[in-house]
N, C-alpha and C positions, 0 to 999 in steps of 0.2 A: 873816823869813818865818814861823818857828815861833811867834813872839810874836803875829803876826796871827791865827793859827789856834788858839791856845790857848783863847780863850773859846768857840769853836765846839766844840772837842773836849770841854771841860768840860761844856758844855750837852748835848751828845749823851750823855755818860756819865750825867748826871743823868736825862735822859729814859729811858735804858736801865734804871737802877735803879728809877725810879718805875713804869715800865711793867711791869717784872718783878714788883714787889710786887703791883700790881693784877691782873696776869694770873694769878699764883699764887693770889691770893684768889678770883678768879673760878672757877678750876679747883677750888679747895677747896669753893666753894659747890656746884658740880656733883657732884664726886666724894666729898666728905665724908670719912668714916672711912678709906676706902681710901688717899687721899692723906695723911691724917694718920698712918696707920700707916707709910707709906713714909718720911715725914719723920722720924718717931721712929727708924726702923730705920737711916736714913742717917746720923744723928748719932753721933759717937763718944762714948760715955759715959765719963767720967773720963779725958780725954785726958792722956797722959803727956809727949809730946814736942811740939816746935814745929809739926811737920807736921800732926798731928791737931788741934791747937789752931787753926791757921790754916784748916784745912779747915772746922771748925765755925764759925769767924768768917765765912768767905765764905758759908757756907750760911745763917747767920743774916742777913747783910746782904742777900742776894738774895731770901730767901724768908721771913724772920722775921715780918713784921707780920701777914700773913694767918693764919698758924698761931697767933700769939699771941692774936688776937681769936677765932679758932675754938675755941681751948682754953678761953677764958672762958665760952663757951656750950655746951661739950661735955657738961655734966652733964644737959642737957635731952633730951627725946625728939627724933626725927628732924625732924618738921615744925616744932616750936618752935625747934629749933636753926637751921633755915633762916630762919625769920621773925626771929629775933634777930640773925642774921648779916648780913642785908640792910642794916640801917642802918649797921653797921660798914663794910660794903663800899662803900656810897655815900659815907660820910664819908671813906673812904680815897681814893676817886676824886677827890672835890672837893678834899681837902687836897693831893693830888698835883698837881692843876692849879694850885692857889694857889702851892705850893712851886716849881713850874716857872716861873711868871711872875715870882715874886720873884727867883729865880736868874737868869732871863733879863734882868731889869732890872739886877741887880747886875753881871752879866757884860757888859751893854751899856756900863757905865761903864768897863770894862777895854779896850774896843776901841781900837786905835791908828788915828788918823786921819792 
């Protein structure tokens, strides 16, 4: 029973991660520096124990890609930052769809008949 549902659970987890990345990137496009400041304040600088290290790891996994690309264009002014972030955002959406279909095909091979 659990073996039959495992590919579906994995697929839903991948959808969750990809949609979280794209949603955060969209919010970052709208909110800009406000969300970037929240992101930098939420991370623990120089984590000492496993809890703070795992907290940072989860934060990077869920929200890291949009912030990484936004920091690349952060040195420009407001309008230029938005114009340069749009191609990254669109590329992120397209690559998420491609990654989803690749994993869906691979997980389709795992299904039990």
